[in-house]
Every structure is written in structure tokens, then in C-alpha cells.
C-alpha positions in Angstrom: 5.3 14.6 3.9 4.6 13.7 0.4 4.5 16.5 -2.1 1.4 14.9 -3.9 -1.7 15.0 -1.8 -3.2 11.5 -1.7 -6.9 10.7 -1.9 -9.2 10.2 1.1 -11.6 7.4 1.5 -14.6 9.5 0.3 -12.6 10.4 -3.1 -12.1 7.0 -4.3 -14.1 4.1 -5.8 -15.6 1.0 -4.0 -12.8 -1.2 -4.9 -10.1 1.0 -3.6 -12.2 1.9 -0.9 -12.4 -1.7 0.4 -8.8 -2.0 0.4 -8.6 1.4 2.5 -11.0 -0.6 5.1 -8.6 -3.5 5.2 -5.5 -1.4 5.8 -7.5 0.3 8.7 -8.4 -3.0 10.1 -4.7 -4.3 9.8 -2.7 -1.0 10.4 -5.1 1.5 12.2 -5.0 3.7 9.4 -4.7 3.9 5.4 -1.0 3.9 4.5 0.3 7.2 2.9 1.5 5.6 -0.1 -1.8 3.8 -1.1 -3.4 7.4 -0.8 -1.0 8.6 -3.6 -1.3 5.4 -5.7 -5.0 5.8 -5.6 -4.6 8.8 -7.8 -3.9 6.3 -10.5 -6.1 3.3 -10.1 -4.2 1.2 -12.4 -0.9 2.0 -10.4 -2.7 1.3 -7.2 -3.9 -2.1 -8.3 -0.5 -3.0 -9.9 0.9 -2.4 -6.4 -1.6 -4.8 -4.8 -0.9 -7.3 -7.5 2.7 -7.2 -6.9 2.4 -7.7 -3.1 -0.3 -10.5 -3.8 1.9 -11.9 -6.0 4.8 -12.2 -3.7 2.7 -13.7 -1.4 1.1 -16.3 -3.5 4.6 -17.3 -4.9 5.8 -18.5 -1.6 9.2 -16.8 -2.4 8.9 -14.5 0.5 7.7 -15.7 4.0 4.9 -13.6 5.3 7.0 -12.8 8.3 9.4 -11.1 6.2 7.2 -8.9 4.2 7.1 -6.2 7.0 10.8 -6.3 7.0 11.1 -5.9 3.1 8.6 -2.8 3.4 10.9 -1.2 6.1 14.0 -1.7 3.9 12.5 -0.5 0.8 11.0 2.7 2.5 14.5 3.4 4.1 16.1 3.0 0.8 13.9 5.4 -0.6 14.5 7.7 2.4 10.9 7.2 3.8 10.3 6.8 7.4 7.6 4.3 7.2 
């Protein structure tokens, strides 16, 4: 459990709310780290930009993205 309370859907602006909706469609829930990132919209959008940039670059196959997420989470002691 995070020490910092994340923001719920009714606490964010329209742009972040759309991202929340896409996460619910894809994962069945809003991912906890993004609720925390939403406390600082500039950080939230930077994280989205990083993942979008990786996808657009073609340097990381789409099938590896989940594995990278899990590995980073494990390195940070997070049970993703």
C-alpha cells in the first residue's frame, strides 16, 4: 500500500479521466501508480509520454512492455 493517497476518477481533470477510462478498459481497474502520478499532472503526462515514446520508437516490442513493467516493479519492491 502506498504512503501517498492517489486520486480517484472524480478528483481529476478530463484528460487524466480519459486515461483512467482506458486503463479500466484494458486492465479492469485504474493502476495504482497512476492514481499517485495524477497528484501532479505534469508527472502523470511525463510518464505517459515515456511509455508512448518507447512504443513509438519501436525499440521495445509491444509484447515486452508488460515484462518491462513487471521487472521495474520488482526492482522497486512493488508487487505489480
